[in-house]
C-alpha positions as protocol buffer text, in pm:
chain_id: "A"
residue {
  index: 1
  type: MET
  ca { x: 1 y: 1 z: -1 }
}
residue {
  index: 2
  type: THR
  ca { x: 145 y: 339 z: -96 }
}
residue {
  index: 3
  type: ALA
  ca { x: 145 y: 612 z: 162 }
}
residue {
  index: 4
  type: VAL
  ca { x: -70 y: 907 z: 81 }
}
residue {
  index: 5
  type: THR
  ca { x: 115 y: 1236 z: 110 }
}
residue {
  index: 6
  type: LYS
  ca { x: -29 y: 1578 z: 177 }
}
residue {
  index: 7
  type: ARG
  ca { x: 115 y: 1914 z: 81 }
}
residue {
  index: 8
  type: ALA
  ca { x: 165 y: 2185 z: 341 }
}
residue {
  index: 9
  type: THR
  ca { x: 323 y: 2522 z: 336 }
}
residue {
  index: 10
  type: VAL
  ca { x: 583 y: 2565 z: 613 }
}
residue {
  index: 11
  type: TYR
  ca { x: 774 y: 2887 z: 675 }
}
residue {
  index: 12
  type: PHE
  ca { x: 1129 y: 2852 z: 807 }
}
residue {
  index: 13
  type: ASP
  ca { x: 1364 y: 3111 z: 950 }
}
residue {
  index: 14
  type: SER
  ca { x: 1607 y: 3184 z: 662 }
}
residue {
  index: 15
  type: GLU
  ca { x: 1908 y: 3038 z: 844 }
}
residue {
  index: 16
  type: LEU
  ca { x: 1714 y: 2720 z: 934 }
}
residue {
  index: 17
  type: HIS
  ca { x: 1605 y: 2686 z: 571 }
}
residue {
  index: 18
  type: ARG
  ca { x: 1965 y: 2719 z: 453 }
}
residue {
  index: 19
  type: ALA
  ca { x: 2081 y: 2456 z: 703 }
}
residue {
  index: 20
  type: LEU
  ca { x: 1801 y: 2224 z: 601 }
}
residue {
  index: 21
  type: ARG
  ca { x: 1876 y: 2269 z: 234 }
}
residue {
  index: 22
  type: LEU
  ca { x: 2247 y: 2200 z: 291 }
}
residue {
  index: 23
  type: LYS
  ca { x: 2170 y: 1891 z: 502 }
}
residue {
  index: 24
  type: ALA
  ca { x: 1940 y: 1764 z: 230 }
}
residue {
  index: 25
  type: VAL
  ca { x: 2217 y: 1798 z: -27 }
}
residue {
  index: 26
  type: GLU
  ca { x: 2485 y: 1642 z: 196 }
}
residue {
  index: 27
  type: THR
  ca { x: 2265 y: 1345 z: 290 }
}
residue {
  index: 28
  type: ASP
  ca { x: 2117 y: 1300 z: -58 }
}
residue {
  index: 29
  type: ARG
  ca { x: 1768 y: 1329 z: 88 }
}
residue {
  index: 30
  type: SER
  ca { x: 1487 y: 1566 z: 19 }
}
residue {
  index: 31
  type: MET
  ca { x: 1396 y: 1850 z: 250 }
}
residue {
  index: 32
  type: SER
  ca { x: 1053 y: 1694 z: 287 }
}
residue {
  index: 33
  type: ASP
  ca { x: 1209 y: 1361 z: 401 }
}
residue {
  index: 34
  type: LEU
  ca { x: 1418 y: 1544 z: 663 }
}
residue {
  index: 35
  type: VAL
  ca { x: 1116 y: 1739 z: 791 }
}
residue {
  index: 36
  type: ASN
  ca { x: 898 y: 1431 z: 797 }
}
residue {
  index: 37
  type: GLU
  ca { x: 1163 y: 1245 z: 995 }
}
residue {
  index: 38
  type: ALA
  ca { x: 1197 y: 1534 z: 1247 }
}
residue {
  index: 39
  type: VAL
  ca { x: 821 y: 1555 z: 1294 }
}
residue {
  index: 40
  type: LYS
  ca { x: 793 y: 1177 z: 1341 }
}
residue {
  index: 41
  type: LEU
  ca { x: 1071 y: 1182 z: 1603 }
}
residue {
  index: 42
  type: THR
  ca { x: 906 y: 1471 z: 1787 }
}
residue {
  index: 43
  type: LEU
  ca { x: 566 y: 1294 z: 1785 }
}
residue {
  index: 44
  type: ALA
  ca { x: 733 y: 969 z: 1904 }
}
residue {
  index: 45
  type: GLU
  ca { x: 883 y: 1158 z: 2199 }
}
residue {
  index: 46
  type: ASP
  ca { x: 542 y: 1304 z: 2278 }
}
residue {
  index: 47
  type: ALA
  ca { x: 391 y: 956 z: 2268 }
}
residue {
  index: 48
  type: GLU
  ca { x: 659 y: 834 z: 2510 }
}
residue {
  index: 49
  type: ASP
  ca { x: 590 y: 1126 z: 2745 }
}
residue {
  index: 50
  type: LEU
  ca { x: 216 y: 1063 z: 2735 }
}
residue {
  index: 51
  type: ALA
  ca { x: 270 y: 695 z: 2811 }
}
residue {
  index: 52
  type: ALA
  ca { x: 492 y: 789 z: 3107 }
}
residue {
  index: 53
  type: PHE
  ca { x: 226 y: 1033 z: 3236 }
}
residue {
  index: 54
  type: GLU
  ca { x: -40 y: 764 z: 3203 }
}
residue {
  index: 55
  type: GLU
  ca { x: 180 y: 509 z: 3376 }
}
residue {
  index: 56
  type: ARG
  ca { x: 231 y: 742 z: 3673 }
}
residue {
  index: 57
  type: ALA
  ca { x: -123 y: 882 z: 3680 }
}
residue {
  index: 58
  type: HIS
  ca { x: -218 y: 684 z: 3995 }
}
residue {
  index: 59
  type: GLU
  ca { x: 89 y: 790 z: 4193 }
}
residue {
  index: 60
  type: ALA
  ca { x: 33 y: 1028 z: 4485 }
}
residue {
  index: 61
  type: ASN
  ca { x: 93 y: 1391 z: 4414 }
}
residue {
  index: 62
  type: LEU
  ca { x: 365 y: 1572 z: 4610 }
}
residue {
  index: 63
  type: PRO
  ca { x: 274 y: 1930 z: 4684 }
}
residue {
  index: 64
  type: PHE
  ca { x: 562 y: 2160 z: 4577 }
}
residue {
  index: 65
  type: GLU
  ca { x: 556 y: 2335 z: 4914 }
}
residue {
  index: 66
  type: SER
  ca { x: 616 y: 2009 z: 5097 }
}
residue {
  index: 67
  type: VAL
  ca { x: 906 y: 1921 z: 4876 }
}
residue {
  index: 68
  type: VAL
  ca { x: 1068 y: 2266 z: 4927 }
}
residue {
  index: 69
  type: LYS
  ca { x: 1014 y: 2242 z: 5307 }
}
residue {
  index: 70
  type: ASP
  ca { x: 1166 y: 1895 z: 5315 }
}
residue {
  index: 71
  type: LEU
  ca { x: 1470 y: 2011 z: 5118 }
}
residue {
  index: 72
  type: LYS
  ca { x: 1515 y: 2305 z: 5356 }
}
residue {
  index: 73
  type: ARG
  ca { x: 1471 y: 2086 z: 5668 }
}
residue {
  index: 74
  type: ARG
  ca { x: 1741 y: 1845 z: 5532 }
}
residue {
  index: 75
  type: GLY
  ca { x: 1978 y: 2136 z: 5462 }
}
residue {
  index: 76
  type: LYS
  ca { x: 1973 y: 2083 z: 5081 }
}
residue {
  index: 77
  type: ILE
  ca { x: 1866 y: 2436 z: 5014 }
}
């Protein structure tokens, strides 16, 4: 099955665009391939973060104030 691609207009800072263009040439890949890979990696990281949050959802919350007071009591701050 062939992947369906969609066209999008993306505006880059001129220096980022230049770096992306140079990387595409040096790696013999298209700019679209590089951008797609970067987006996939970012979304994969987000998915990992969401899974970690879900895994820890039932843990008890530690109030920030309690943590700071404990650090001060133990001479850490």
